[in-house]
C-alpha positions in Angstrom: 74.2 16.1 106.0 73.6 20.4 105.1 75.9 23.0 105.5 74.1 26.5 106.3 74.8 29.8 107.7 73.3 32.6 109.2 74.2 36.4 108.9 73.1 39.1 111.7 70.7 41.6 110.2 74.1 44.3 111.0 75.2 45.2 107.4 73.8 48.2 105.4 72.5 46.6 102.5 75.2 47.9 100.3 77.9 45.8 102.0 74.9 42.7 103.5 73.8 42.0 99.4 77.4 40.9 99.2 77.8 39.1 102.0 74.1 37.0 101.3 75.5 36.7 97.6 78.9 35.0 98.9 76.8 32.8 100.7 75.7 31.3 97.9 78.9 30.9 95.9 79.8 29.2 98.5 77.7 26.7 98.4 76.2 26.4 101.8 72.6 25.2 101.4 70.9 27.9 103.1 71.3 31.3 105.0 69.5 32.3 108.1 69.2 35.8 109.7 68.0 36.4 113.2 64.2 38.1 113.7 64.6 40.4 116.6 64.5 44.2 117.1 67.7 44.0 118.8 69.8 41.3 120.3 72.5 40.5 123.0 75.5 42.4 122.9 74.4 44.1 119.7 71.7 45.9 121.4 73.4 49.2 120.8 74.7 48.7 117.1 73.1 48.7 113.6 70.5 46.0 113.4 68.2 45.8 110.3 64.9 44.1 110.3 64.6 40.0 109.2 61.9 40.0 107.1 62.9 43.2 104.8 66.2 41.6 104.8 65.3 38.4 103.4 63.0 39.8 100.6 66.7 41.8 99.7 68.2 38.7 99.8 66.0 36.6 97.8 66.2 39.4 95.0 69.7 39.3 95.2 70.2 35.1 95.0 68.8 32.6 93.2 69.5 29.4 94.5 70.2 29.5 98.3 67.6 28.9 100.6 66.3 32.0 103.0 64.7 31.7 106.5 64.3 33.2 110.0 66.4 31.4 112.7 63.8 32.2 114.2 60.7 34.0 114.6 58.5 34.3 117.5 55.2 35.8 119.6 57.8 38.1 121.6 56.4 40.9 118.7 55.2 38.6 115.8 51.3 38.1 115.4 50.2 35.0 113.2 47.9 37.0 110.5 50.9 39.2 109.3 53.4 37.0 110.1 51.6 34.1 108.0 51.1 37.8 105.3 54.6 38.0 105.1 56.0 34.6 104.7 54.0 34.1 101.7 55.1 37.3 100.0 58.7 36.5 101.0 58.3 32.8 99.2 56.7 34.1 96.2 59.4 36.7 96.3 62.2 33.9 96.3 60.9 31.4 94.3 59.6 28.9 96.7 63.0 29.4 98.7 61.8 30.2 102.7 61.9 28.2 105.6 60.3 29.6 108.3 62.2 29.3 111.5 59.7 29.7 114.7 60.5 29.6 118.6 58.6 30.7 121.5 61.3 33.5 122.2 63.2 34.0 125.3 63.9 36.5 127.8 65.2 39.8 126.4 64.7 43.1 124.8 62.2 41.7 122.5 60.1 40.4 125.3 58.7 43.8 126.7 59.7 46.4 123.6 56.3 46.7 122.8 54.9 47.5 126.6 54.0 44.8 128.0 55.0 42.7 131.1 57.3 39.7 130.5 55.5 36.0 130.1 55.9 33.6 132.4 57.3 30.5 130.9 53.7 28.6 131.1 52.4 31.5 129.2 55.1 31.7 127.0 54.2 28.3 126.3 51.2 28.6 126.2 51.3 31.7 123.0 53.8 28.9 121.2 51.3 26.6 120.6 48.7 28.5 119.6 51.1 30.6 117.4 52.5 27.9 115.2 48.9 26.3 115.3 47.3 29.6 113.9 50.1 30.1 111.5 49.6 26.3 110.2 46.3 27.3 109.2 46.7 30.7 107.7 49.5 29.5 105.5 47.5 26.5 104.2 43.7 27.7 103.9 42.8 30.7 101.7 40.3 32.3 104.4 40.9 31.1 108.0 38.6 32.2 110.7 39.5 31.0 114.5 39.3 32.8 118.3 42.0 31.5 121.1 42.5 32.6 124.2 45.8 34.6 123.0 45.2 35.3 119.1 42.7 35.5 116.4 42.0 35.6 113.1 38.9 37.1 111.5 39.0 36.3 108.0 42.4 36.5 107.0 42.7 35.7 103.8 46.1 34.1 102.4 45.5 34.2 98.3 47.1 32.4 96.1 48.6 31.1 99.0 52.5 29.6 99.3 54.7 28.4 96.0 55.7 25.6 98.3 53.1 23.5 99.2 50.7 22.7 101.2 53.4 25.8 102.5 56.8 27.0 103.6 58.5 24.6 106.0 58.3 25.3 109.5 61.8 24.5 111.6 60.7 24.8 115.0 63.5 25.8 117.9 62.4 23.7 121.1 64.1 22.0 123.8 61.1 21.2 126.4 58.6 19.2 126.6 55.4 21.2 125.1 57.9 22.7 122.4 59.1 19.3 121.5 55.3 17.9 121.0 54.7 21.4 119.1 57.8 20.3 116.8 56.6 17.0 116.3 52.9 18.2 115.3 53.5 20.9 112.9 57.3 21.0 112.0 59.3 20.2 108.9 62.8 20.6 111.0 63.4 20.4 114.7 66.5 23.2 115.6 68.8 23.4 118.8 71.4 25.6 120.1 72.3 23.5 122.9 71.5 23.6 126.6 69.4 26.9 126.6 69.6 26.9 130.5 73.0 26.2 130.6 75.6 27.5 128.0 78.9 26.8 130.1 77.9 23.1 129.3 81.8 22.0 128.7 82.8 21.3 125.3 83.1 17.6 125.8 79.4 17.3 127.2 77.7 19.3 124.9 77.0 16.0 122.3 75.5 14.3 125.0 73.0 17.2 125.9 72.0 17.0 122.1 71.7 13.2 122.2 69.5 13.8 124.8 67.1 16.5 123.3 67.0 14.1 120.1 65.5 11.1 122.6 63.1 13.3 123.5 62.3 14.4 119.8 61.9 11.2 119.1 59.3 10.2 121.8 57.2 13.5 120.9 56.9 12.1 117.4 56.2 9.0 118.5 53.2 10.3 120.8 52.1 12.5 117.5 52.3 9.0 115.9 55.3 11.2 113.1 58.8 8.9 111.6 61.2 11.1 113.8 63.4 10.4 110.2 61.0 12.8 108.8 61.7 15.8 110.0 65.0 18.0 109.4 67.5 17.9 112.8 69.1 21.6 112.4 72.0 22.4 115.0 72.9 25.9 115.3 76.6 26.7 116.3 77.8 29.5 118.5 76.3 29.0 121.9 78.0 26.1 123.2 81.7 25.5 124.7 82.7 23.7 121.2 84.9 26.2 118.8 84.4 24.4 115.6 85.6 27.2 113.2 88.9 27.6 114.7 90.1 25.0 112.4 89.0 23.2 109.7 90.1 19.9 111.3 87.9 21.0 114.5 85.0 21.5 112.3 85.2 17.8 110.4 85.7 16.5 114.1 82.7 18.6 115.5 80.4 18.0 112.3 81.3 14.1 112.4 80.1 13.8 116.0 76.6 15.2 115.3 76.5 13.4 111.9 76.7 10.6 114.2 73.9 11.5 116.5 71.5 12.1 113.5 72.0 15.9 113.2 71.2 16.6 109.3 71.5 20.2 109.1 74.7 22.8 110.9 74.4 25.7 110.8 78.0 28.4 111.2 77.6 32.1 112.4 79.3 34.0 109.2 82.4 35.6 111.2 81.6 39.2 113.0 84.7 41.1 114.0 84.8 42.3 117.7 82.0 40.1 118.7 80.6 36.7 120.4 81.1 35.5 116.2 84.3 36.3 115.6 86.2 33.8 113.8 88.6 33.9 110.8 86.8 34.2 107.4 89.4 32.5 105.2 89.0 29.3 107.6 85.4 29.9 107.7 85.1 29.8 103.7 87.5 26.9 103.7 84.9 25.4 106.0 82.0 26.2 103.5 83.8 24.4 100.4 85.8 21.7 101.8 84.2 21.1 105.1 81.5 18.5 104.8 83.5 16.4 102.0 85.9 15.8 104.2 83.5 13.8 106.2 83.5 10.9 103.8 
């Protein structure tokens, strides 16, 4: 099992780079950031762009993997995103993971002036978005016209350092999204039940177990071995509180390791927010937590 972190893009870089460098020092497998234009309770505060932040992080670190968690069609287009991912993969020396999701309702949904999409349209767009992004990152030139997205002789030379392209970690819980993950992803991402974040802590792992069963079914339908996907759980969106102590983390991590999750992503503490946790405890979890699992 691997342990990673997500660092919100809320810090001026003079301070932010110290956090990304500290994440590497602590031995995290990867450090991700959210790809939103604004988000949740942070909407009226400082919030920087994901790709520039990751680019700066790539030049300030040497070993830790970096990634979006997650980019979505809400304000992205596959052609421009592919170029940015290819460039970031190069700058980071092949340390990039592209976390991708369908996006949800919220500020990003209508910020460009469009009407909010229905669930069906969102799923349609997501399937097209991921399929086209896959082709763009594996071909020198791509021409494709679909209902929602078009690429006309889009060039992506010399291609990604990672071959055949940067890995996709796809966030999905519904049947269509899980099929997209089974078809295109190198990893699957969940944060719990998006429809019911108030599931009691004692039932949270059962929700993930059900999602895993559905992922296995989707993989089988695509002729894919479920073990070929990393299985990533993002902490912070359930009633569970694994960052209150080292013991709490060990119990939580052990539960999800038994279920088959292969990577846990912890939110870097943000004081006076939904992600407020003791930094000293957090750093101890980062350095000792997985070793305690045995």
